[in-house]
N, C-alpha and C positions, 0 to 999 in steps of 0.2 A: 874308221874314224876320219873325219875331214881334216885337211892339213891347214889349220889356222896357225898363224904364228903370233907370238906375244907382241911383236912390233905392230902387226896389223890390228890386233885387238886394242892395243894402247892408242894407236892413231885414230881408230874409229871412236874410241871413248872421248878423245880430245875434240873431235868434230862434234860429238853429241853435246858437249858442255854448253855451247852457244850456237850450234848449227852453223859453223863458219869454218871453211877450209883455211882462210888466211889467219884466223886466230889460233887454230890448231898448229899451223906451221910456226907461228911465233913462239908458242909455248914449247914446241918440240925442237926448236932451233934447226929446222930444215926448211926447204923451199916448198911453195905451194904445189908445184908439179909432183914433188916427192910424196906429199900427203895424198894427192889425188891418185897416184899410182898405188899406194898402199891400200886405199879404199877399193879401187878396182880389183886388185888381187884378192882382197877379202871377199868381195861380192862374187868373184869367179869361184872361190872355194865354197861359198855358201850355195851358189847356183841360183840365187835370187837377188834382185836389187834391194839394197838396204836404205838407199836414199833416192829422192827424186827432186827435180828442180821445179819450183813454183815461182815463175818470174825470175828474179835474180837471187832468190832465197833457196836454201836447202831445207827439205822436209824429210823426216824419216817415214819410210813405208811401214805398214803394219808389222812386217817381219823385222824391220829395223828397230822399231820400238821394243819388240820382245828381245831382240839380240842385245839391245842396250842394257837391259837389266842383267842379262847373263855376263856381259862384259864388265859391268860394275861389280858384280859379285866376284868375278875372276880377279880383277885388279885388287879388290879388298883382300882376297885370300893371299895374293902375292905380296902385298904390303905386310901382312901378318907373318908370312914366311921370311921376309927380310928381317923382321924383328927377332924371330926365333933364331935365325942364323947369327945375327949380331950378338944375341945373348950367349949363344954357344961359343962364340969367339971371345967372350968376356968383354964385349963392347957395351958401353952405356950409351946407346944410340937409339935410332928409330925416329919415326915422324908421327905427327898427329894433325888431322884436319879438324879444326874447331870452327863452328859457325855460331855467331851471336846475333841477337836482335840488336837493332841500332841503339836502343836505349842503354844496352850493356857496355857500349864502347867507352863510357865514362869511367869505368873501373876495371874492366877486364885486362887492358894492357898492363896496368899496375900488377895485377895478379900474375900475369905471364912473366913479368920481369922477376918477381919473387920465385916463381917456379923454375925459371931458367938458371937462376943462381945455384940451384941445387942439382940441376940436370943439364949441364952445358952441352951434352952430346945430342940432345933431343931437338929435332927441328919441328917448328909449329907453323902451320899455314892457317891464317885467320881469315874467315869470310864474314862479311857484315851485310845483313839484308833485313827486310821486315819479316814479321812472324810467318806470314802466309808463304812467302818464297822459301823460307828456311824449312818449313814443314814439308814442302815438296822435295827439297834436297834430302831431307832425312828419310822420307818414304822411299826415295830412289837409292838409298844406301850410298850417297855421295860423300858423306861426312862421318867422322868418328864420334864426336861429342858436340852437343848443342848447349848453349847457355841461354835460357829463355825464362820468361816470367810465369808461364803456365804450361804444363805438359799437354800435348795434343791428345784429344780423346779419340781421334780417328785412326791413330797408329798404335800398334802394340809396342810400347817402349817402356823403359825404366827411367823414372825421373826422381832425383834425390835433391831435396832442398839444402842449400849451403849458406845462404845469406838472406837478409830481409830486404824487402822492396816497398818502402812506403810511397803511396801515391796521394797527392793533394792538389789543391788549387792555388795557383800563383797569380799575382797581379803586379802592376807597376806600383812602386812604393807610394805614389801620390794618390792612388785610387782610394775613394772613400771607404771601401770595405776593408782596406788594409789596417784601419784603426779599430775595427769592431772586434769585440771579444765574445767568444762562444755564440756566434751568430747562428740562427737556424738555417738549415739547408734551403728553405723556401725563399730566402733573401736573394738567391741566385736566379730566380725565374725570369727576371727582366734583363739580365746581363748578357752581353755578347761574349762568345767564346771563339778562340782560335784553337783548332783541334788537329790531332794526327790523322793520317789518311786511313781509310777503311783497309783492314788487313793487318794493321799494326797491333801489337799486344796492348799498348797503352790505350788505343782507341777502343779495343774490345773491353778492357777493364772499365773504362769510363762509361761505355754504353750499358754494361751490366749494372753498374752502380746506380746510375740515374734511372734506369728502367725499374730497378728494385724499388726506388722511392717515387715511381710514377711521375717523373719530371722529364720534360722535353727541353733540351737546350736550344738557345738561339745561336746558331753557328754562323759566325761572320766570315770565316775562311778555314779551309782545310789545307794542311801543309805536310809534306813527307819528311820534314826535318825538325828535330828538337831545337837546333840552333836558330833556324829561321823563326820558329814559334817564339822562342825567348826574345828575339829582337822585336817581333811584332807586339808582344805583351809589354815590353819596356817602352815601346813607342806609344802605347795607349790604345791599341786596336781592340783589346778585350782581355778576358781572363783565359786561363788554360789549365787543363788537367794533365799533370805530368808526374813522372817519378821524381821524388825529392832528390834521388841520387844524381839526377842530371842538372840540378840547379844549385849545387852547393856553393860554387864560387859566387854566383849572382846573389844568393841569399846572404852570404858572408859580407859582401861588399855593399849591400843595401840597394842593388840595382833591381832586385825583385823582392816581393814580400809573399810569404806563405800565409794564406788566409786562415783565420781561426774559425772554422766552421764545425758545428756539432757533427760528430760522426766521421770527421776527417782529421788527419790523413787516414786512409785505409791501409792496412798492413798486409802485404803479399810477400811471397818468397821468390828468390832466384833459384832455378833448378839447373843441375847438370844432367843432361838427358842423352840416352842412346837407344838404339833399337834393341828390343828384348833378345832377339836371336843373333845379335852381332857379337862375334868373338873379339873382344877388344885386345889390341896389341899391348905389350908391356908398357910402351910409352903412353898410350891412352889411359891405361889403368893408373899409371903414376900420376898423370894430370888430374884424373877424376878424384883419386884419393887425396891429393893435395888440396883440391877445392873443398872437399868435404871436411878435411881436417883443419885447414888454415884460412880458407876463403872468407868465412863469415867475420872473424875478428879483423882481418885486413880491410875488408870493405867498410866496416864500421868506423875505423880510424881514418880511412881515405875519403869516404864520401858520406 
């Protein structure tokens, strides 16, 4: 059996997160030379290079890519072991890595506050990204739980709905369509739209909805931020298709209007998701069960 150390594997995993020695050193609170030394010692133990330099950037070799998956699995198992030991000592501790799509950031912090009041010893690391990036993290087993609007078809995972996610079309309050009642969907065919980027869950839901109705939107601009889109719509750049959960303040204050269009808003769900073969830690189980039990009513009140 080769002499890999936990420190070497942990250091390699930190390098893999964004392919950066300097970032790994910052997260591990050690110097860059110390990180490089751990990597060299691991490669000596393996007998093959795990990384290579392309210009100034680091790239994983084919062996490195395969080793990364095993390193991820090993670290996940050690985290589970920590939780088991904590429980054996009667500690109410542990940690959970949660990833959320950017649209969910409008209500997930509130849910985590309520959860933490009941589980003060649990540490939560929250990652925010678009759907495409999070699916990649989930596939690589880098996270415990995901909160997203639709479970991925390409990964074997368990997705359980816990809250509703209405999606509709918003406009500036002075837009002519804001005064229409029960308008047909066809009224949108000549309107300009400001939309989320390709890869986001909101964009995918929008594309599926309008494709189903055989409508092509006139896209004025594509943006990766709900906040920027809201500002553009308020400024009169066009309409947008967004989760109603993201615009509650603007609708309440009259800075945005939700259009009354036949067939809208469409109702989707928020899901808490994890890999089917992942053995969740007690802390992750507690958070998942909290979301399934209390998440829906809390979201309805909050957003």
